[in-house]
N, C-alpha and C positions, 0 to 999 in steps of 0.2 A: 775742340771740345773733348774733355776727357771722358772716356767710357766708364760708366759706373761699374764697380766690381763688388762682389759679395764680400762681406766681412768674414775673414777666416775664423774658425773656432779658437777659443782661448787655449793656449798650451799649458796654462796654470790652473790647478783646481781651485775651488772656492776655499775660503778660510773662515771658519766659524759661520758658515752660511752666507758669506759675503763674496761677491764676484771680485776678481782682480780689476784694477784700473786698466782701461784700454786707451791708448793714444795713437792717433795716426799723424805722422809728420806732415805738415802742410806742404802744398805744392807752391812753394815760394822760396826765395833765397834769403840769406842773411845769417846763416849758421854754418860753420865749417864742420862741426862734429855733432853727433847725437847728444853728447854731454852739454854742449853749448845751448842747444835748444831746450833740453829738459830743465836746466838750471833757470832759464828764463821763463819757461812755461809754468814751472812749479815754484814760482817766486815766493809763494806764501809758506813754503816749507821751512823748517828750522834750518839755521845755517849749517851747511855741511851735510844735510840729510840726503840730498840728491847724489852728491859725490860718494857718500858712504854706500848708498844703494847700488850704484854702478860698480864700485870697487868690490862689493860683496857678491856680484853676479845676480842681483835680484831683479834686474830689468832684462826681459828676454824678448826675443823675436818670435816670428811665427813658427819656427822650428823648435822653440823651447830652449834654445841656447842663449847664454848670457851675452848681452851687448856691451861692448867696452865703451868707456866714456869718450875715447878718442876715435871711435868708429866714424867714418865719413858720413856726413848728413845725406840721407837718401829720401827725397820727397815721396810721400805716399806709403812709406813703410809703417807697419803696425808694430807697436810695442805693448807689453803687458808688465804689470808689477803689482805687488801688494804693498800698500803703505802701512807703516806702524800706526796702530790705532790707540788713542789714549783710553785708559780704563773708563768704563761706563758704569753708572749706578744701576744695578739690576732692578727691574720692575717686579716687585714681590707678589704678583698676582698670577693666577693660572691663566693659560691661554687654551681655550676649549675649541674643539672641532665639532661643529654641529652637522656637517655633511661632508662626505668624501666619496668620489668614484674615480674612474679612470681619467676623467677630464677636469674635474673640479675639486677644490677644497674650499669650504666655507668655514671661516673661523669666527669665533665669538670673542672679540678682543676686549681686554680690560682697559680702563682709563689709564692714561699716562704712557701707553705703549704706542710708539709710532708705527705706521703701517709699513713703510719701506725705508731703507737707509737714506738719511739726509742730514747734513750738518753734523751735529755732535751725537746724533742717535744713529748708530750703524748696526752693531751686533744686538743691541737691545731694541729690536723691531720685530713686528709680526712675521715679516718675510724671512728674516734670518733665523728666527726661532723655529718656524715651521720647516724650513729646509733642513735644519739640524735634527729636529725631533722626528720628522716623518721620513727623512732620507730621500727627499726629492730635490736634487740640486737645480733642476730646470724650473721649479715653481716660480710663477710670476704673478704680480698683482693686476687685476682687471680694473680696479678703482681704488680709492683711498678714503680713509676717515681721518679727521684731525686727531692728533696725538691725545688730546684731552677728551675726546668722544669715545664712548664704549660701544660695542655692538658688532653687527655682522659685516664681514669683509670677504669678498670673493677673490679666489686665486685660481690660476689655471695651471694644469699639470704639464700640458704639452705646448711648447712655444709656438708651434704652427697654428694652434687654435686660439691663441691669446687675442688676436685681433677681432675674432668673431664675438668674443665675450665683452671686449671693450666697447664694441659697437652697440651692444645692448644698452649700455649706459649713455653713450654719446647720442644715440638715437632715441633715448627716453623710452625704452621698451622694458624697463625694470620699474616695478612699483615699489617704492621705498616708503617705509613708515617709521617715524621716530617718536620717542617719548621724551618729554622734558618736564622738570619740576621748576616752577617759577611762582611769583606772587599770584594770588587768586584775583581774577577779574571776571565778575559775573557776566559781563557783556560778551565774553567769548564762548558762552555755552552754545551759541549759535555759530555754526561754521563760518570762519572769516578767511577770505582769500586776500593775501598780501602780495602786491606786485610792485616792483621797483627796479631801478637800475643800480646795480652794485658794482663798485670799483674797488679792486684790491691791488694796490701798488706794490711792486717789488721793494723789499726793504722796509715797508711800513707794517707794523704789527696788525693794526685793525683795518678792516674794510670799511667803506662808507657808501651811503646812498647819494646819488647825484641825479641831476636832471637828465632826461632823455628817455628813449624807448626802453621799457622794462626788459631786463634780461634775467630776472629772478621771480619765481612765483612759488608761494607756499600756502597751503591750506592749514589753518590753525583751529583747533577745537578743544575746549575744556571738557575733560572726561571724568574728572574727580576733584574733590575738595577735601582738605584737611586743615581746618582753621584758616590761617592766612595764606596757605599754600594751595596751588592748583597743580593738577597733573594734566598735561596737554598732549594731544596727539597731533603730530606735525607731519604733513604729507607734502614733500617738495616735488614740484613738477619740473624743476631745473636743478642744476648742480653748481652754483657759484660758490666760491670760497667763503666760508663763514655765513652762508646764506641764512640758515635757521637762527643762528645767534643774532645776526643783524635784524632779521624780521621780528623776532621776539622782543628785542630791545626797542624797535620802532613802535611796537604796540604798547610799550610801557610796562612790560613784564619780562625783564631780562632774566635769563636762565641762571639759576643758583650756581655759584662757584665760577662764574665767567670772569677771567682776569682782564678781559678786553672791553666788554660792553656792560654798562654804559661808559665806564671810564677805564682807560688803559692803566693797569697796575703793574705792567711788565710781565714777562713770561714766568710761568711757574718754575721755580728752581728744581733742577734734577735732585731727586731724593726727598722732595716734599710731596708726600702722597696724601696729605690731608685735604679734605673738602674738594673732592673731584667735581668737575663740571657735571651738572645733572642733566646730561643729554645722552640718549641711548638710541642707536640704530636698531630698532626692535624687529622689523620684518623686511624681507626681500621676497618678491614674487616675480617670476619670469619664466618664459618658455626657453628651454635650453636650445641654443642655435645649432648644436651638434647632434644631440640625441633626440630632441623633440619632447623631452620630459618636461612637464609643468611643475616647477619648484615653488613651494610655499614654505619658507624657512623663518624660524622665530628664535630670537635670542633668549637664552635662559637667565640673563642677568636682571638684576633689579637696581633701582636707584635708591641709594641709602637715605637721602633726605626725606623721601616719602615714607620709608619704613620706620625711620627713627631720626627725626630732625636733630634732637640734642646730640646724638652720636656723631652725625655728619658735621654739625657745627662746632663740635669740640675739637680737641687736639688728638683724637685717636686716629690711627691710620686705618682706613676702611677700604 
């Protein structure tokens, strides 16, 4: 049995707030050289991209020195490199910081900005932006919000403390409150608790409710009315993917601007910033596991459909 070893620090700095890719060569056979393995491992890269990276000395080892394509394959060896990133459409909305200390940064993210690098959204993410703007390379996310959802997201300053803050969420020791704009339903003036089992399958855009033991619970309450629209307070007691969107749809009041519920209309194209999903992570309340401070944080954002439905429903970027 191989002894576990600690991961060495990256010899490459971040680029635009994004960490380099780290790869560890598997403890198996089948490749004569490092180049052979990387070409197979990165088969999705453009033709010749891997060879060009190796030839340019952009793949380095733990000592920061370039690794040659013909270097002998060495099981367990760590490699780092930065891949060329395609241009991303800038999200033209400010990213606000509502709280910051030596341990935490709590951001108030706009709609359309992903929380962390994933897929085609890498540099245009909350994490990458904050690392650049605040000068905190070690900043890490303690939890996530959907790209289309606005509101409060918690980040940790010190990597050694990240697990303590992540456990706040996994152990349900954070009180989260959301706000949503959806069709008015007078029956929801009385608090309604929705429980169901939600399944989100990899590669499938929308989650769905299935039979079985509930794994998702949300308290829904109507707190305002404007004509045919209602403003709802949503208090999730669990954190399943798309939970609030699924539960609101199940109640017959899908959230305005939702491209997936009740019908999948496809992902919102990059650059289309009209009619944002009217869902906002309004409040976070928790006791800091490191300092013991009781935090009660509130988003300063508003939902445009509630303020001016014609503006939200029109073609203006909001």
